[in-house]
DRENKOL-990423 format. One line per 4 residues: number of its first residue (from 0); their letters; for each residue y, z, x of N, C-alpha, C. Coordinates in Angstrom, 3 decimals, m for minus. Atoms other than C-alpha are relative to their C-alpha. Layout:
<atoms>
NUM	a	Y,Z,X,Y,Z,X,Y,Z,X  ...
</atoms>
This chain:
<atoms>
0	mgge	m1.299,m0.218,m0.648,17.816,m111.370,m26.802,0.737,1.138,m0.664  m0.660,m1.089,0.723,19.230,m109.147,m29.456,m0.687,1.336,0.252  0.732,m1.251,m0.287,16.469,m106.617,m28.767,0.367,0.551,1.348  m0.341,m0.467,m1.328,17.356,m106.425,m25.108,1.359,0.647,0.004
4	lfca	m1.329,m0.555,0.053,21.019,m105.850,m25.899,m0.017,1.371,m0.666  0.099,m1.286,0.706,20.102,m103.109,m28.284,m0.554,1.074,0.914  0.600,m0.957,m0.944,17.953,m101.463,m25.658,0.972,0.380,1.099  m0.937,m0.289,m1.075,20.603,m101.747,m23.030,1.070,0.957,m0.468
8	ktkp	m1.047,m0.868,0.519,23.082,m100.040,m25.260,m0.497,1.429,m0.248  0.515,m1.323,0.367,20.835,m97.209,m26.267,m0.505,0.787,1.197  0.590,m0.687,m1.154,19.276,m96.271,m22.849,0.983,0.923,0.706  m0.942,m0.929,m0.645,22.464,m94.835,m21.261,0.237,1.248,m0.831
12	dekk	m0.207,m1.181,0.852,22.968,m92.587,m24.279,m1.166,0.970,0.105  1.185,m0.856,m0.129,19.406,m91.322,m24.021,m0.007,0.709,1.357  m0.048,m0.587,m1.337,19.829,m90.711,m20.298,1.000,1.138,0.046  m1.021,m1.044,0.037,23.015,m88.712,m20.942,m0.500,1.208,m0.752
16	knin	0.561,m1.095,0.785,21.223,m86.737,m23.596,m0.998,0.803,0.811  0.998,m0.683,m0.829,18.425,m85.938,m21.204,0.674,0.852,1.076  m0.723,m0.743,m1.045,20.903,m84.858,m18.528,0.598,1.271,m0.568  m0.581,m1.195,0.648,22.685,m82.499,m20.945,m1.064,1.024,m0.330
20	gnnd	1.113,m0.920,0.328,19.362,m81.056,m22.055,m0.485,0.726,1.238  0.445,m0.646,m1.248,18.323,m80.378,m18.456,1.005,1.041,0.470  m1.032,m0.960,m0.402,21.642,m78.697,m17.761,m0.082,1.280,m0.815  0.140,m1.202,0.858,21.205,m76.370,m20.732,m1.201,0.832,0.428
24	fmiv	1.224,m0.711,m0.430,17.697,m75.470,m19.556,0.257,0.732,1.308  m0.298,m0.625,m1.282,18.957,m74.769,m16.039,0.903,1.214,m0.168  m0.905,m1.130,0.243,21.729,m72.513,m17.381,m0.772,1.188,m0.559  0.820,m1.073,0.605,19.268,m70.550,m19.511,m0.896,0.633,1.049
28	dmqm	0.896,m0.511,m1.057,16.876,m70.256,m16.578,0.777,0.871,0.986  m0.828,m0.775,m0.920,19.708,m69.022,m14.315,0.379,1.346,m0.610  m0.329,m1.246,0.684,20.743,m66.443,m16.928,m1.190,0.967,0.013  1.205,m0.848,m0.006,17.164,m65.195,m17.127,m0.210,0.627,1.370
32	klck	0.183,m0.525,m1.355,16.966,m64.826,m13.363,1.026,1.083,0.308  m1.043,m0.998,m0.226,20.294,m62.982,m13.266,m0.309,1.300,m0.748  0.369,m1.196,0.788,19.108,m60.639,m16.034,m1.110,0.793,0.685  1.100,m0.678,m0.709,15.887,m59.919,m14.121,0.502,0.703,1.246
36	lfyy	m0.535,m0.601,m1.216,17.807,m59.318,m10.931,0.802,1.259,m0.317  m0.779,m1.182,0.404,20.188,m56.929,m12.696,m0.916,1.137,m0.440  0.959,m1.001,0.467,17.261,m55.146,m14.347,m0.680,0.702,1.169  0.663,m0.594,m1.172,15.471,m54.626,m11.016,0.970,0.875,0.795
40	qlin	m1.003,m0.789,m0.723,18.691,m53.429,m9.370,0.271,1.322,m0.724  m0.235,m1.214,0.794,19.232,m50.959,m12.221,m1.159,0.984,0.158  1.192,m0.863,m0.167,15.661,m49.616,m11.949,0.011,0.660,1.376  m0.037,m0.549,m1.364,16.021,m49.190,m8.168,1.079,1.085,0.128
44	yiyf	m1.097,m0.974,m0.065,19.342,m47.391,m8.586,m0.407,1.329,m0.669  0.445,m1.222,0.705,17.881,m44.958,m11.152,m1.053,0.738,0.806  1.082,m0.627,m0.776,14.784,m44.336,m8.998,0.553,0.755,1.217  m0.528,m0.636,m1.208,16.711,m43.630,m5.793,0.944,1.161,m0.334
48	tihl	m0.879,m1.100,0.406,19.275,m41.474,m7.643,m0.808,1.238,m0.329  0.864,m1.141,0.362,16.542,m39.287,m9.132,m0.696,0.550,1.234  0.704,m0.427,m1.215,14.654,m39.189,m5.812,0.904,0.839,0.909  m0.935,m0.751,m0.831,17.742,m38.043,m3.912,0.312,1.369,m0.605
52	klik	m0.256,m1.288,0.653,18.431,m35.342,m6.492,m1.162,0.953,0.190  1.181,m0.844,m0.198,14.859,m34.077,m6.204,m0.053,0.543,1.428  m0.017,m0.444,m1.406,15.168,m33.936,m2.409,1.026,1.113,0.194  m1.039,m1.023,m0.120,18.426,m31.987,m2.685,m0.427,1.305,m0.652
56	mkkl	0.468,m1.198,0.690,16.887,m29.602,m5.217,m1.065,0.712,0.819  1.047,m0.588,m0.836,13.885,m29.064,m2.942,0.610,0.729,1.188  m0.661,m0.640,m1.140,16.146,m28.313,0.015,0.710,1.276,m0.433  m0.685,m1.190,0.497,18.197,m25.904,m2.082,m0.983,1.111,m0.326
60	silf	1.024,m1.013,0.318,15.013,m24.153,m3.287,m0.508,0.656,1.262  0.482,m0.548,m1.277,13.746,m23.743,0.280,1.048,0.922,0.600  m1.082,m0.829,m0.533,17.140,m22.420,1.353,0.122,1.302,m0.775  m0.106,m1.193,0.850,17.240,m20.008,m1.611,m1.095,1.007,0.308
64	fsvl	1.109,m0.899,m0.293,13.786,m18.570,m0.922,0.076,0.542,1.424  m0.178,m0.487,m1.375,14.570,m18.329,2.788,0.992,1.153,0.040  m1.007,m1.078,0.063,17.636,m16.238,1.990,m0.604,1.250,m0.612  0.653,m1.153,0.631,15.578,m13.991,m0.315,m0.944,0.688,0.968
68	lfaa	0.939,m0.563,m0.964,12.895,m13.525,2.357,0.724,0.755,1.099  m0.788,m0.663,m1.041,15.494,m12.685,4.989,0.581,1.319,m0.507  m0.582,m1.218,0.579,17.161,m10.162,2.665,m1.059,1.076,m0.178  1.078,m0.973,0.185,13.811,m8.522,1.866,m0.398,0.631,1.317
72	cknk	0.351,m0.526,m1.325,12.926,m8.184,5.554,1.087,0.926,0.523  m1.121,m0.820,m0.468,16.386,m6.819,6.293,0.005,1.346,m0.689  0.048,m1.254,0.753,16.069,m4.233,3.534,m1.143,0.870,0.464  1.153,m0.752,m0.475,12.628,m3.227,4.802,0.299,0.664,1.333
76	etas	m0.366,m0.578,m1.297,13.973,m2.742,8.324,0.979,1.155,m0.178  m0.977,m1.057,0.254,16.874,m0.700,6.972,m0.670,1.236,m0.569  0.716,m1.128,0.597,14.524,1.427,4.884,m0.792,0.755,1.049  0.769,m0.644,m1.065,12.301,2.076,7.898,0.910,0.820,0.900
80	tdvk	m0.951,m0.723,m0.852,15.321,3.076,9.949,0.500,1.262,m0.694  m0.497,m1.154,0.746,16.546,5.387,7.188,m1.031,1.120,m0.039  1.044,m1.018,0.049,13.171,7.172,7.030,m0.049,0.779,1.306  0.098,m0.638,m1.312,13.179,7.906,10.766,1.230,0.858,0.311
84	adst	m1.232,m0.715,m0.334,16.779,9.065,10.915,0.084,1.294,m0.806  m0.156,m1.297,0.653,17.142,12.783,10.137,1.025,0.812,0.788  m1.093,m0.711,m0.675,20.426,14.444,11.025,0.158,1.427,m0.521  m0.073,m1.341,0.571,19.635,17.709,9.194,0.026,1.057,1.109
88	vypy	m0.077,m1.114,m0.942,20.638,20.827,11.123,m0.647,1.218,m0.654  0.734,m1.122,0.580,18.104,23.604,10.405,0.442,1.329,0.627  m0.399,m1.320,m0.530,18.784,27.347,10.824,m0.832,0.434,1.203  0.891,m0.369,m1.097,15.821,27.643,13.194,m0.519,m1.263,0.686
92	tikd	0.609,1.087,m0.772,14.447,25.429,15.935,m1.467,0.324,0.205  1.442,m0.229,m0.110,10.668,25.063,15.817,m0.471,m0.475,1.370  0.497,0.327,m1.322,9.093,25.169,19.243,m1.301,m0.798,m0.120  1.193,0.867,0.021,6.524,22.399,19.831,m0.376,m0.387,m1.432
96	aedw	0.248,0.373,1.397,6.883,21.200,16.242,m0.873,m1.252,m0.081  0.879,1.145,0.228,4.134,18.859,15.059,0.560,m0.851,m1.144  m0.433,0.912,1.054,4.950,15.814,12.974,m1.152,m0.146,m0.996  1.143,m0.039,0.904,2.530,16.711,10.181,0.131,m1.040,m1.111
100	emnt	0.049,0.902,1.148,1.461,14.303,7.461,m1.256,0.301,m0.802  1.158,m0.252,0.850,m0.949,14.476,4.546,m1.201,m0.806,0.500  1.231,0.660,m0.421,m4.539,13.647,5.466,m0.693,m0.569,m1.235  0.587,0.645,1.170,m5.861,11.120,2.961,m1.521,m0.037,0.057
104	dskn	1.460,m0.053,m0.131,m9.403,11.441,4.314,m0.507,1.306,m0.622  0.481,m1.189,0.723,m11.283,13.847,2.007,m1.070,0.778,0.762  1.101,m0.623,m0.727,m13.897,14.753,4.635,0.327,1.430,0.416  m0.368,m1.344,m0.458,m12.016,17.750,6.083,0.107,0.984,m1.160
108	mlia	m0.109,m0.853,1.178,m11.241,19.142,2.635,m1.384,0.413,m0.493  1.368,m0.283,0.438,m14.919,18.915,1.725,m0.665,1.025,0.916  0.590,m0.938,m0.961,m15.963,20.753,4.911,0.544,1.412,m0.218  m0.627,m1.316,0.175,m13.460,23.598,4.376,m0.448,0.665,m1.292
112	msav	0.415,m0.569,1.285,m14.321,24.102,0.702,m1.481,0.359,0.001  1.441,m0.286,m0.063,m18.055,23.935,1.427,m0.273,1.277,0.787  0.147,m1.239,m0.785,m17.672,26.704,4.051,0.334,1.219,m0.859  m0.380,m1.105,0.883,m15.869,28.950,1.540,m1.043,0.187,m1.106
116	kafe	1.025,m0.071,1.052,m18.460,28.098,m1.131,m1.269,0.677,0.521  1.174,m0.652,m0.595,m21.262,29.163,1.226,0.211,1.509,0.103  m0.303,m1.432,m0.037,m19.515,32.519,1.691,m0.086,0.598,m1.407  0.068,m0.483,1.387,m19.160,32.860,m2.098,m1.453,0.199,m0.433
120	nrdt	1.424,m0.096,0.344,m22.908,32.263,m2.453,m0.766,0.956,0.908  0.602,m0.925,m0.972,m23.569,34.710,0.410,m1.201,m0.662,0.691  1.065,0.819,m0.595,m25.570,31.987,2.149,0.408,m0.406,1.419  m0.356,0.317,m1.397,m25.240,32.032,5.963,m0.726,m1.241,0.505
124	aalk	0.734,1.202,m0.404,m27.854,29.275,6.292,0.810,m1.249,m0.348  m0.845,1.130,0.403,m25.569,26.887,4.372,1.299,m0.005,0.803  m1.246,m0.111,m0.753,m22.478,28.193,6.198,m0.149,m0.530,1.420  0.272,0.411,m1.386,m24.057,27.401,9.572,0.317,m1.476,0.237
128	afig	m0.177,1.451,m0.146,m23.801,23.631,8.943,1.459,m0.396,0.182  m1.424,0.357,m0.028,m19.990,23.755,8.785,0.776,0.703,1.116  m0.663,m0.764,m1.054,m19.217,26.006,11.790,m0.243,m0.647,1.355  0.121,0.558,m1.343,m18.549,24.770,15.324,m0.843,0.899,0.896
132	dsin	0.807,m0.791,m0.945,m20.526,25.965,18.369,0.682,1.310,0.351  m0.775,m1.229,m0.181,m17.742,28.509,18.904,1.115,m0.008,m1.029  m0.993,m0.092,1.068,m15.193,29.797,16.397,0.886,1.210,0.228  m0.969,m1.096,m0.052,m12.104,31.952,16.211,0.336,0.399,m1.434
136	lkvd	m0.251,m0.509,1.343,m11.945,34.081,13.033,1.111,1.032,0.053  m1.120,m0.933,0.072,m8.694,35.852,12.158,0.146,0.472,m1.434  m0.144,m0.578,1.332,m8.710,38.184,9.152,0.904,1.223,0.080  m0.909,m1.145,0.059,m6.633,41.134,8.017,m0.555,1.186,0.796
140	gyef	0.405,m1.145,m0.800,m6.959,43.773,10.739,m1.213,m0.246,0.878  1.201,0.263,m0.805,m9.802,41.996,12.554,0.058,m1.433,0.538  0.083,1.334,m0.591,m10.332,39.044,14.907,m1.320,m0.133,0.762  1.237,0.308,m0.711,m13.529,37.442,16.172,0.178,m1.312,0.746
144	kglk	m0.023,1.230,m0.790,m13.790,34.851,18.939,m1.285,m0.057,0.811  1.284,0.056,m0.699,m17.241,33.808,20.088,m0.870,m1.131,m0.507  0.969,1.042,0.330,m20.399,31.782,19.486,m0.367,0.014,m1.484  0.356,0.147,1.406,m21.660,30.534,16.148,m1.007,1.072,m0.438
148	adfl	1.045,m0.949,0.388,m24.736,32.804,16.118,0.577,1.392,m0.225  m0.613,m1.319,0.141,m22.654,35.957,16.629,0.932,0.041,m1.216  m0.881,0.080,1.175,m20.179,34.835,13.983,m0.815,0.133,m1.280  0.836,m0.042,1.199,m22.922,34.277,11.398,m0.602,1.387,m0.213
152	ksvq	0.533,m1.360,0.106,m24.395,37.697,12.154,1.059,0.953,m0.563  m1.097,m0.838,0.490,m21.007,39.344,11.562,0.297,m0.280,m1.468  m0.255,0.382,1.390,m20.492,37.388,8.319,m1.104,0.529,m0.912  1.117,m0.489,0.801,m23.967,38.366,7.084,0.146,1.496,m0.294
156	eemn	m0.232,m1.428,0.206,m23.100,42.048,7.535,1.076,0.226,m1.067  m1.041,m0.085,1.018,m19.962,41.502,5.450,m0.550,m0.360,m1.380  0.583,0.433,1.270,m21.910,39.657,2.742,m0.885,1.068,m0.625  0.936,m1.018,0.503,m24.413,42.508,2.461,0.703,1.121,m0.764
160	ryks	m0.761,m1.031,0.700,m21.622,44.737,1.098,0.192,m0.327,m1.483  m0.319,0.445,1.351,m21.364,42.692,m2.090,m1.261,m0.258,m0.829  1.044,0.344,0.971,m23.527,42.383,m5.157,0.240,m1.408,m0.533  m0.374,1.348,0.465,m21.650,39.281,m6.321,1.418,m0.326,0.448
164	itis	m1.335,0.493,m0.371,m18.639,37.178,m5.320,0.293,m1.243,m0.847  m0.425,1.172,0.768,m16.722,34.700,m7.487,1.375,m0.432,0.501  m1.266,0.540,m0.521,m13.955,32.448,m6.125,0.539,m1.048,m0.964  m0.693,1.000,0.823,m11.422,30.509,m8.232,1.036,m0.697,0.883
168	meda	m0.904,0.768,m0.866,m9.727,27.783,m6.172,1.257,m0.380,m0.775  m1.277,0.264,0.669,m6.039,27.433,m7.034,0.751,m1.195,0.568  m0.699,1.140,m0.610,m4.677,24.919,m4.540,m0.616,m0.293,1.355  0.565,0.410,m1.295,m5.634,23.001,m1.415,0.853,m1.111,0.586
172	esvt	m0.792,1.014,m0.695,m3.940,20.829,1.202,m0.647,m0.312,1.346  0.564,0.442,m1.275,m5.231,18.807,4.131,1.057,m0.782,0.765  m1.042,0.659,m0.800,m2.856,17.778,6.956,m0.543,m0.369,1.374  0.343,0.422,m1.356,m3.022,16.081,10.327,1.267,m0.389,0.741
176	nkdk	m1.143,0.502,m0.761,m0.628,15.313,13.160,m0.176,m1.495,0.246  m0.021,1.456,m0.107,0.214,11.750,14.130,m1.201,m0.569,0.758  1.094,0.549,m0.805,m2.483,11.267,16.790,m1.375,0.543,m0.402  1.259,m0.519,0.557,m5.184,13.064,14.690,m0.670,1.035,0.895
180	skqw	0.603,m0.980,m0.914,m5.737,15.629,17.469,m0.059,1.400,m0.618  m0.011,m1.295,0.675,m4.936,18.570,15.164,m0.071,m0.227,m1.506  0.212,0.185,1.435,m6.271,18.721,11.627,m0.320,1.342,m0.645  0.140,m1.283,0.665,m5.998,21.658,9.252,m0.176,m0.200,m1.502
184	vslw	0.138,m0.051,1.457,m7.012,22.491,5.682,0.454,1.384,m0.457  m0.492,m1.257,0.557,m5.174,25.175,3.688,m0.543,0.178,m1.416  0.599,m0.297,1.306,m6.810,26.851,0.673,0.651,1.246,m0.591  m0.519,m1.147,0.747,m5.291,29.162,m1.924,m1.001,0.318,m1.106
188	ykqn	0.977,m0.331,1.030,m7.769,31.042,m4.105,0.022,1.490,m0.328  0.159,m1.391,0.426,m8.510,34.244,m5.996,m1.475,0.368,0.077  1.383,m0.435,m0.182,m11.641,36.201,m5.126,m0.262,1.266,m0.824  0.477,m1.143,0.758,m13.388,38.524,m7.559,m1.359,0.418,0.550
192	wedk	1.289,m0.445,m0.517,m16.282,40.689,m6.431,m0.427,1.325,m0.627  0.603,m1.287,0.363,m18.585,43.552,m7.243,m0.830,0.455,1.190  0.731,m0.466,m1.186,m19.867,45.685,m4.389,m1.319,0.661,m0.401  1.316,m0.583,0.228,m23.229,47.394,m4.031,0.055,1.254,m0.875
196	dgkk	m0.162,m1.209,0.796,m21.882,50.518,m5.709,0.483,m0.288,m1.418  m0.430,0.377,1.342,m20.791,48.551,m8.800,1.501,m0.028,m0.186  m1.453,0.040,0.091,m17.083,48.671,m8.015,0.488,m1.455,m0.023  m0.522,1.366,0.142,m15.198,45.543,m9.129,1.464,m0.042,0.406
200	dsis	m1.396,0.168,m0.421,m11.964,44.214,m7.717,0.282,m1.488,0.188  m0.396,1.397,m0.248,m10.030,40.990,m7.082,1.233,m0.007,0.888  m1.143,0.122,m0.901,m7.481,39.777,m4.576,0.261,m1.487,0.268  m0.372,1.392,m0.304,m5.608,36.556,m3.692,m0.046,m0.233,1.503
204	ffnd	0.168,0.356,m1.411,m6.368,34.813,m0.394,0.696,m1.320,0.303  m0.435,1.281,m0.571,m4.804,32.107,1.723,m0.794,m0.216,1.283  0.800,0.332,m1.175,m7.137,30.429,4.241,0.554,m1.234,0.685  m0.415,1.138,m0.824,m6.100,28.118,7.085,m1.156,m0.311,0.943
208	lqik	1.171,0.354,m0.789,m9.036,26.301,8.659,0.287,m1.240,0.848  m0.142,1.160,m0.878,m8.829,24.014,11.686,m1.354,m0.698,0.109  1.221,0.804,m0.044,m11.374,21.201,11.608,0.043,m0.884,1.245  0.098,0.835,m1.190,m12.519,19.524,14.809,m1.409,m0.565,0.095
212	dgkv	1.305,0.691,m0.061,m15.313,16.948,15.065,m0.886,0.387,m1.174  0.773,m0.274,1.206,m16.363,17.773,11.512,m0.472,1.433,m0.141  0.413,m1.403,0.044,m16.692,21.543,12.109,1.224,0.912,m0.044  m1.062,m1.008,0.024,m14.585,24.663,11.456,0.001,0.721,1.342
216	vvws	m0.088,m0.656,m1.315,m13.347,25.987,14.831,0.990,1.168,m0.029  m0.920,m1.122,0.195,m10.528,28.292,13.637,0.048,0.298,m1.492  m0.027,m0.423,1.408,m10.604,30.302,10.378,0.920,1.197,m0.113  m0.985,m1.072,0.181,m7.496,32.321,9.558,0.064,0.357,m1.471
220	eyiq	0.009,m0.471,1.382,m7.544,34.465,6.415,1.136,0.993,m0.223  m1.146,m0.865,0.295,m4.467,36.068,4.849,m0.169,0.551,m1.419  0.237,m0.694,1.277,m4.593,38.599,2.000,1.331,0.420,m0.613  m1.151,m0.485,0.743,m2.032,39.318,m0.675,m0.331,1.413,m0.494
224	hamq	0.312,m1.395,0.336,m2.144,43.114,m0.847,0.654,0.409,m1.311  m0.552,m0.518,1.263,m1.636,44.923,m4.109,1.168,0.949,0.286  m1.168,m0.875,m0.142,1.610,46.824,m4.631,m0.446,1.464,0.001  0.308,m1.437,m0.074,1.400,50.500,m3.630,0.712,0.739,m1.133
228	k	m0.582,m0.771,1.107,1.947,52.843,m6.570,0.638,1.282,0.534
</atoms>
């Protein structure tokens, strides 16, 4: 009987103790869940903040490069317009003026120089390869216009007057018009020679050669005469 009373008295206290212990556990568990929830919310906030900043930076970069590209294109268009515009008033008006430009193709220059070199070597056989089927030769006080064979015969007669010829090339220029229909090579050189009688002399020449289909069709020769004493 005494044991039962003792048990009856002690059981409610144990039950209360168990209830308090469960409450403490539940509070701790709730705190842990709240901490986890706050932690996840913080991570999400940081992630989305950084992500939005990266998107904005990317958009700003695209906008920046787009502006640079537009400015470059605009400057290029302006530069092209400036090159074409020429308001210069010249003292003379050139009739049928060609819009000449430098010819970057070296083929015409090679043909013109090879023709002059053949003359220097007094070799009409080599010269033949660079002359068109017909040619117009313009020299000081003389002009020839005819077929290649007749031209070579005339040149051979001129060559026979010399014992030796030496040419020193000083300058050269190759030009063409816009549609490539007219192409010229200009040569500046000094020619030294000795004739059959042993007389030596030298003179400066300017040659203008028109090249068509890889052949010389016009050969203009200009001489710098010595000063009269």
